[in-house]
C-alpha positions, 0 to 999 in steps of 0.5 A, spaced: 167 290 689 161 286 691 157 283 685 150 286 685 145 281 684 139 282 680 132 278 680 126 279 677 119 275 678 117 273 671 113 267 669 116 262 663 110 261 659 108 261 652 105 268 653 112 270 656 115 267 650 110 271 645 112 277 649 119 277 648 118 275 640 113 281 640 117 286 643 123 285 638 118 288 633 118 295 637 126 295 638 126 300 632 122 305 635 125 304 642 132 306 640 132 313 641 130 312 648 137 310 650 144 314 650 149 309 647 155 310 651 161 312 647 167 312 652 168 307 658 168 311 664 167 306 670 166 299 672 164 295 667 157 292 668 156 285 666 149 282 665 149 274 666 144 269 665 145 262 667 140 257 670 145 254 675 146 258 681 153 255 682 155 258 675 153 264 677 157 264 684 163 262 680 162 268 675 162 272 681 168 269 684 172 269 677 170 277 676 172 279 683 179 275 681 180 279 675 181 285 680 178 289 675 172 294 677 165 291 675 158 290 677 155 284 676 147 283 675 145 275 674 138 272 673 136 265 672 132 265 666 132 268 659 125 271 660 129 275 666 134 277 662 129 280 657 125 283 663 131 286 666 133 289 659 126 292 657 125 295 664 132 299 663 130 301 657 123 303 659 126 307 665 131 310 660 137 307 664 144 305 661 144 298 658 149 293 661 156 294 658 156 286 656 151 281 656 153 274 657 148 268 656 148 261 657 145 256 652 142 250 655 136 253 660 129 251 661 123 254 657 126 259 653 134 257 651 139 261 650 138 261 642 131 264 643 134 269 647 140 271 643 135 271 637 130 276 640 136 280 643 140 281 636 133 283 633 132 289 638 136 295 635 137 298 642 140 292 645 143 289 639 148 295 640 151 291 647 156 286 646 154 279 647 157 273 649 155 266 649 158 262 655 156 255 655 159 248 656 157 246 649 162 245 644 157 242 639 158 245 632 151 245 631 150 250 637 156 254 635 153 255 627 147 257 630 150 262 634 154 265 629 148 265 624 145 269 629 150 275 629 156 278 632 156 274 638 163 271 641 162 264 643 166 261 649 166 254 652 166 254 659 173 252 662 173 247 667 179 250 671 178 256 675 184 260 673 182 259 666 175 262 668 178 268 670 181 269 664 175 268 660 172 273 665 177 278 664 176 277 656 169 279 657 171 285 661 175 287 655 169 287 651 165 291 655 170 296 656 170 297 648 163 299 648 
């Protein structure tokens, strides 16, 4: 199955960061708009945010190498991820089965995005994974403090990356 590329045109300004923060306050009001998926019935949908096109490509290749049915939606910034999720909620569409977030991104970083995601009652139901190059204990502690988020360090070998994405697909199937 070919990966699906999802992009959105957004601005990365202070106003956008404020919008992300303000939107989390309305998460409780939106929780009833989305049907929560209770059984796995097809390809696992993975939403992946990483500002590196190379890492997006490697993720697509690793997911394909798992041999498992999946759909990959990639975006290049935290604002794009937030916008994509908000649009799906507003349209009454299912959210992805698992969210994969890089920490080290410009403008709005992964920590800020995770804070907004776990604060939203609807989005927080989706399993979240941090996939980053950082093994810094401060990053790990910040993520652990944010909520039930799996923290994985990007492996340097492709075979290990395939195993990592196999685990990520497992998380999405359990949703």
